[in-house]
C-alpha positions as CSV (number, residue, x, y, z in Angstrom):
1,X,210.4,7.1,75.9
2,X,208.9,10.0,74.0
3,X,211.1,12.1,71.7
4,X,211.3,15.1,74.0
5,X,212.7,13.0,76.8
6,X,215.1,11.4,74.4
7,X,216.2,14.8,73.1
8,X,216.8,16.0,76.7
9,X,218.8,12.8,77.5
10,X,221.0,13.4,74.5
11,X,221.5,17.0,75.3
12,X,222.4,16.2,78.9
13,X,224.9,13.5,77.8
14,X,226.5,16.0,75.5
15,X,226.9,18.6,78.4
16,X,228.3,15.9,80.7
17,X,230.8,14.8,78.0
18,X,231.9,18.5,77.7
19,X,232.4,18.6,81.5
20,X,234.4,15.4,81.3
21,X,236.6,16.9,78.6
22,X,237.1,20.0,80.8
23,X,238.1,18.1,84.0
24,X,241.9,17.9,83.2
25,X,241.9,21.7,82.9
26,X,240.3,22.3,86.4
27,X,237.3,24.0,87.7
28,X,238.7,27.5,87.2
29,X,239.7,27.1,83.6
30,X,238.2,29.0,80.7
31,X,237.1,25.7,79.2
32,X,235.1,24.8,82.3
33,X,233.6,28.3,82.3
34,X,232.4,27.8,78.7
35,X,230.8,24.5,79.7
36,X,229.2,26.1,82.7
37,X,227.7,28.8,80.5
38,X,226.3,26.1,78.1
39,X,224.9,24.2,81.2
40,X,223.3,27.4,82.6
41,X,221.7,28.2,79.3
42,X,220.4,24.7,78.9
43,X,218.9,24.7,82.4
44,X,217.3,28.1,82.0
45,X,216.0,27.1,78.5
46,X,214.5,23.8,79.7
47,X,213.3,24.9,83.2
48,X,213.4,28.7,83.0
49,X,213.4,29.2,86.8
50,X,217.0,28.5,87.7
51,X,218.4,31.2,89.9
52,X,221.9,31.4,91.4
53,X,220.5,29.8,94.7
54,X,218.9,27.0,92.7
55,X,222.2,26.3,91.0
56,X,224.0,26.3,94.4
57,X,221.4,23.7,95.6
58,X,222.0,21.7,92.5
59,X,225.7,21.7,93.1
60,X,225.1,19.9,96.4
61,X,223.2,17.2,94.6
62,X,226.2,16.6,92.4
63,X,228.7,16.7,95.3
64,X,226.8,14.8,98.1
65,X,224.2,12.5,96.5
66,X,226.2,9.4,95.5
67,X,223.1,7.7,94.0
68,X,222.6,10.7,91.8
69,X,226.2,11.1,90.5
70,X,227.1,7.4,90.3
71,X,226.2,7.2,86.6
72,X,228.4,10.3,86.0
73,X,231.3,8.6,87.8
74,X,230.8,5.6,85.4
75,X,231.4,8.1,82.5
76,X,234.5,9.5,84.2
77,X,235.5,9.0,87.9
78,X,234.9,12.2,89.9
79,X,232.7,13.8,87.2
80,X,229.7,14.5,89.5
81,X,232.0,16.1,92.1
82,X,233.7,18.2,89.4
83,X,230.3,19.5,88.1
84,X,229.2,20.3,91.6
85,X,232.5,22.2,92.3
86,X,232.2,24.0,88.9
87,X,228.7,25.2,89.7
88,X,229.9,26.5,93.1
89,X,232.9,28.3,91.6
90,X,231.1,29.9,88.6
91,X,228.0,30.9,90.4
């Protein structure tokens, strides 16, 4: 795996860890809002085309696609659903 992909993987894991830490506070918390801001900045920095509509579509991937979010659930049960709901709430 090249270093750019490794860097992205590490950055994503860090964001997912932050979401996991925010879960006990709920989707509407200031802690979750901060993680969402970091997530939005990361996505816009890496892909630079993310609009509100694209984030809403992404939320459905986290909520409905069990194969996509199963690795997140291994990190913390319900993490994929939480991220999807946070995207919907904050966008």
